[in-house]
C-alpha positions in Angstrom: -98.2 29.1 -77.5 -99.0 32.7 -78.9 -100.0 33.8 -75.8 -96.7 33.2 -73.7 -95.2 34.7 -76.6 -97.2 37.9 -75.6 -96.3 37.7 -72.2 -93.0 37.6 -72.7 -93.2 40.2 -75.3 -95.6 42.7 -72.4 -92.6 41.9 -69.5 -89.5 42.9 -71.7 -91.2 45.8 -72.8 -92.2 46.6 -68.9 -88.4 46.3 -68.0 -87.7 48.4 -70.8 -89.8 51.3 -69.7 -88.7 50.6 -65.6 -85.2 50.9 -67.1 -85.5 53.5 -68.7 -87.7 55.9 -66.1 -85.2 54.6 -63.3 -82.2 56.3 -65.9 -84.4 59.3 -66.7 -85.0 59.8 -62.7 -80.9 59.2 -61.6 -80.0 61.2 -64.4 -76.7 63.1 -63.5 -78.0 66.8 -64.3 -75.3 69.5 -62.8 -75.7 73.4 -63.1 -73.9 75.3 -66.1 -71.8 76.7 -63.3 -70.8 75.0 -60.0 -68.1 76.4 -57.7 -66.0 73.5 -57.2 -64.5 72.6 -53.2 -60.8 73.5 -53.3 -59.1 71.2 -50.3 -56.5 72.9 -48.9 -53.0 71.5 -47.4 -53.1 73.4 -44.3 -49.2 73.9 -44.7 -49.9 75.7 -48.2 -50.8 79.5 -47.8 -48.5 80.5 -51.1 -49.4 82.9 -53.7 -48.0 82.2 -57.4 -44.5 84.1 -57.0 -42.8 83.5 -60.5 -42.8 84.3 -63.8 -41.3 80.2 -65.0 -44.2 77.5 -64.3 -44.2 73.5 -64.9 -47.2 71.5 -65.6 -48.0 67.8 -66.7 -51.5 67.3 -68.3 -52.3 63.2 -68.3 -55.5 61.5 -69.4 -55.1 58.8 -66.5 -57.8 56.6 -68.2 -59.0 55.4 -64.4 -56.4 53.8 -63.6 -57.4 50.5 -65.5 -55.9 50.9 -69.0 -52.4 50.2 -69.2 -50.5 48.4 -71.8 -51.9 44.7 -71.3 -55.5 45.4 -71.9 -58.3 46.5 -74.4 -61.2 48.0 -73.9 -65.3 47.2 -75.1 -66.0 50.5 -76.4 -62.6 50.2 -79.3 -64.0 47.2 -80.1 -61.8 45.2 -77.2 -63.5 42.8 -74.4 -62.0 44.1 -71.0 -65.1 46.4 -69.4 -64.0 46.6 -65.8 -60.6 46.1 -64.5 -59.3 42.5 -63.3 -58.7 43.5 -60.0 -58.0 46.2 -57.4 -54.0 44.8 -56.9 -53.9 45.9 -61.5 -55.6 49.3 -60.5 -52.7 50.4 -57.7 -50.0 48.8 -59.8 -51.0 51.5 -62.7 -52.0 54.4 -60.1 -48.4 53.7 -58.5 -46.5 53.6 -62.1 -48.9 57.2 -62.5 -47.8 59.3 -59.4 -43.8 58.0 -59.6 -44.1 59.5 -63.7 -45.5 62.0 -62.0 -42.9 62.8 -59.6 -40.0 62.5 -61.6 -40.4 66.4 -62.8 -40.7 69.5 -60.5 -44.2 70.0 -62.2 -45.9 73.0 -60.3 -49.9 72.1 -61.6 -51.4 69.1 -62.9 -54.3 68.5 -64.9 -55.5 65.2 -65.0 -58.5 63.6 -67.0 -60.6 60.3 -66.1 -60.1 60.1 -62.6 -62.6 57.8 -61.0 -63.6 57.7 -57.5 -65.4 54.5 -56.1 -66.2 52.9 -59.7 -66.3 49.9 -60.7 -64.5 49.8 -63.5 -62.0 50.6 -61.0 -62.6 48.5 -58.7 -63.9 51.1 -56.1 -60.8 53.2 -56.2 -61.1 56.8 -54.9 -58.1 58.0 -57.3 -58.7 61.3 -56.8 -57.9 60.9 -52.8 -55.3 58.4 -53.5 -53.7 61.5 -55.7 -54.5 63.9 -53.2 -52.6 61.7 -50.0 -49.6 61.1 -52.3 -49.3 65.1 -53.3 -50.2 66.0 -49.6 -48.5 69.5 -49.9 -50.8 70.5 -52.7 -53.8 72.7 -53.4 -56.5 70.1 -55.0 -59.7 70.8 -57.2 -62.1 67.6 -58.7 -65.2 68.2 -61.1 -67.4 65.3 -61.6 -68.3 65.1 -65.9 -69.6 61.1 -66.0 -71.8 60.0 -63.0 -74.4 56.9 -63.5 -75.9 54.6 -60.4 -75.6 52.0 -62.9 -73.9 51.3 -66.8 -76.2 48.0 -67.7 -73.8 47.1 -70.5 -72.0 45.7 -72.0 -74.1 42.7 -70.9 -71.9 39.8 -69.2 -69.5 42.3 -67.5 -71.7 45.5 -67.0 -69.9 48.8 -66.1 -72.0 49.8 -63.1 -71.4 52.7 -61.0 -69.1 55.3 -62.4 -68.2 58.4 -61.2 -65.3 60.0 -62.8 -63.9 63.5 -63.9 -61.3 66.1 -64.0 -58.9 66.8 -61.5 -56.5 69.7 -61.0 -53.7 69.7 -58.3 -51.9 73.0 -57.8 -48.4 73.4 -55.3 -49.6 77.2 -55.4 -53.1 78.5 -53.0 -55.8 77.8 -56.0 -58.2 80.8 -54.7 -61.4 79.9 -56.8 -62.4 76.8 -58.7 -65.6 76.3 -61.2 -67.3 73.5 -63.0 -68.8 74.5 -66.1 -71.0 72.5 -68.3 -69.8 72.1 -71.5 -72.8 72.7 -74.5 -74.6 70.2 -75.8 -75.3 66.4 -75.7 -76.4 62.9 -76.5 -80.2 62.1 -77.3 -82.4 60.7 -74.6 -82.0 58.2 -73.1 -78.3 57.7 -74.3 -77.3 60.8 -72.5 -78.7 59.2 -70.0 -75.9 56.6 -69.7 -72.9 58.5 -71.3 -70.4 61.5 -69.6 -71.9 65.0 -69.0 -68.5 67.1 -70.4 -67.1 70.3 -68.6 -64.2 72.0 -68.1 -62.8 72.6 -64.9 -61.2 76.2 -64.5 -59.1 77.0 -60.9 -57.7 80.6 -60.8 -54.4 81.6 -59.2 -53.8 84.9 -58.1 -50.2 86.1 -58.9 -48.2 88.4 -56.3 -47.4 91.7 -56.0 -50.2 91.9 -59.3 -53.8 92.1 -60.4 -53.9 89.7 -62.8 -54.5 85.9 -62.2 -53.2 82.4 -63.7 -56.4 81.0 -64.9 -56.0 77.1 -65.9 -58.7 75.3 -67.9 -58.8 71.3 -67.7 -60.7 69.8 -70.7 -61.7 66.3 -71.6 -64.0 66.8 -74.5 -66.3 63.9 -76.6 -65.0 61.3 -77.6 -67.9 59.5 -78.9 -69.1 61.9 -81.5 -70.0 60.4 -84.9 -70.4 63.6 -87.2 -68.2 65.8 -84.8 -71.3 67.9 -83.7 -70.5 68.0 -79.7 -67.1 69.0 -80.2 -67.8 71.6 -82.0 -70.1 73.1 -79.4 -67.4 72.2 -76.8 -64.6 73.9 -78.5 -66.6 77.1 -79.4 -67.3 77.3 -75.6 -63.9 77.0 -74.6 -62.9 80.0 -77.0 -65.9 82.0 -76.6 -64.6 81.4 -72.3 -61.0 81.7 -72.5 -61.2 85.2 -74.2 -63.7 87.1 -72.3 -60.9 86.4 -69.3 -58.3 86.6 -71.7 -59.4 90.4 -71.9 -59.7 90.9 -68.5 -55.8 90.9 -68.5 -55.3 87.4 -67.5 -52.5 84.4 -68.3 -55.0 81.7 -70.2 -53.5 78.2 -70.2 -56.1 75.7 -71.7 -54.7 71.9 -71.8 -55.8 67.8 -71.5 -57.4 65.9 -73.5 -58.5 67.5 -76.6 -60.2 64.8 -78.2 -59.1 66.0 -81.5 -55.9 65.0 -83.6 -53.0 67.8 -83.5 -51.2 68.2 -87.0 -48.9 70.7 -87.9 -50.5 71.1 -91.1 -54.1 72.3 -92.2 -57.0 69.4 -92.6 -60.2 69.6 -93.8 -62.6 71.3 -91.8 -65.5 68.5 -92.1 -65.8 67.0 -88.8 -65.7 63.4 -88.5 -64.9 60.5 -86.1 -61.0 61.2 -86.1 -61.3 64.7 -86.3 -58.5 66.9 -86.8 -58.5 70.6 -84.7 -60.2 72.7 -87.1 -57.6 75.4 -88.4 -59.1 78.2 -88.3 -60.6 77.1 -84.8 -57.1 78.8 -82.6 -57.3 83.0 -82.4 -54.2 85.0 -83.6 -51.3 85.2 -81.6 -52.8 82.1 -79.3 -49.9 79.2 -79.1 -50.6 75.3 -79.2 -48.0 73.9 -77.5 -48.1 70.3 -78.5 -45.2 67.8 -79.0 -45.8 66.5 -82.5 -43.3 63.7 -82.0 -44.6 61.7 -79.1 -48.5 59.8 -79.3 -50.4 60.7 -76.6 -52.9 58.3 -77.2 -53.1 54.1 -78.7 -56.3 52.5 -80.1 -57.8 49.9 -77.3 -58.9 47.2 -79.8 -56.2 45.2 -78.6 -53.3 45.0 -75.8 -50.1 47.8 -77.0 -47.9 46.9 -79.4 -45.4 49.4 -80.3 -44.9 47.5 -84.1 -49.0 47.3 -84.7 -51.0 49.5 -82.2 -52.5 52.8 -84.2 -51.4 55.8 -82.2 -51.8 59.4 -82.1 -51.8 62.8 -80.8 -54.9 64.5 -79.2 -53.2 65.9 -75.8 -51.7 69.0 -75.9 -52.0 73.1 -74.6 -53.1 76.0 -76.1 -51.4 79.7 -74.2 -52.2 83.2 -74.1 -50.3 85.6 -76.0 -48.6 86.8 -72.9 -47.4 83.6 -72.4 -43.8 82.1 -73.8 -43.6 78.8 -74.1 -40.3 77.2 -73.2 -40.7 73.7 -73.8 -43.2 70.9 -74.5 -42.6 67.7 -74.5 -44.4 64.3 -74.3 -43.1 61.6 -71.8 -43.1 58.2 -73.5 -44.1 55.6 -71.4 -45.2 53.3 -73.9 -49.0 53.3 -72.5 -47.7 51.2 -69.8 -49.8 52.5 -67.0 -52.8 54.2 -69.3 -54.0 54.9 -72.4 -52.6 57.6 -73.1 -49.1 59.5 -72.3 -48.9 62.9 -70.7 -47.3 66.3 -71.4 -45.2 68.3 -70.0 -45.0 71.9 -70.4 -42.9 75.0 -69.1 -43.9 78.3 -69.8 -42.6 81.9 -68.8 -45.7 84.3 -67.9 -44.5 87.9 -69.8 -45.0 91.4 -68.6 -44.6 90.0 -64.8 -41.2 90.8 -62.6 -40.9 89.9 -59.0 
C-alpha cells in the first residue's frame, strides 16, 4: 500500500515537472520594442488632413462575454464560449455598434486570434474584413499554447491582444512591452502586458498624431504591476509630447476613474492615483456611464456591480469636444465602448 502511494506521488511530481518545463519552454517572450505589421487597404493613401477627429475605445471581451454569461476568473463558471454562433452573434453586435458613429480611429482590447475560449475565430481578421477601408495594426499581449485551468473545461490555446484601426495612413506602429510581471511559473500562463503605439503624419506639418492603445493588468492584488505599467506609460507619452506631437492614450486602464482624489494605496479595486496625471493633460472620461461589469453572474441592471475603468488621456495641445460612454447594457461585451471627439490645436489646413 505504501509503495503504491509513493509511486503515485512520484508520478504526480514528474507530471508537474513536465508541465512546468513545457510552459517555461513555450513561454511568450517578446522583445521590449517590436515593430508591428501594418495591414493597409490599397485604396487608402491619405494623410491625416483635419483637426477634428473621432475615436472609439472598446474592450470587446474576446467576443464571448455578453450579458448572458459569467466568467470563472470573477467567481462564475464559464471559461470557454458555448458555440461559434454565440461568439459570432456578439461580434456582429460589436461591429454594428462600432459603425453607428463616424469614427476615424478604433482602439480595441481583448481581440482574440484562433483561441479556444472564443471558439477559434480569428477576430482580428473578422474586423479587417468588416472595416476594409482601414489601416490596421495588432499587438499580442496574451500568448499561451495551452492553459490547463479550469480543470473541467480548460482555456487551452490563447492568442489575444490589442488592435488599432484607422481611416488614415498609419505610418509606423510599435509594440512596447510594459515592465513588471508575475512570479515564475505563474507568469508562463498570464498575459504579457504591452502598449500598442501607432503614428499618423499630419498633413502639411512635421507633427504626428500618436495613439497609445492600452490594457493594464487586472489581476494585481497589491497593485505593483499596474504602478509600474502606468509609470512607463507616463514617461513614454511625455517624451513623445516633448517632440511636438499630439498624444492620445486610450483603452482599458483597469483603474477606477472618479472625479474626486482617492487614497494612493494600491488595492485590487484601485482608483487611478490622483497625482499621476501630468499638469495640463486632460482626462476624457464619461462619469455617467459605467464601462465594465462584474462577471460573477449574468448581467442584471439592478444587481450587477459596475464601474468606470475605460477612458482617454490627451495632451495639452488637444481640446476635448465631446466624450460619451455608449451604454449597450453589456449585451455583447463586459465593457461598454467610449466615444470621443477632439480638436487638434495649433494646426490648420
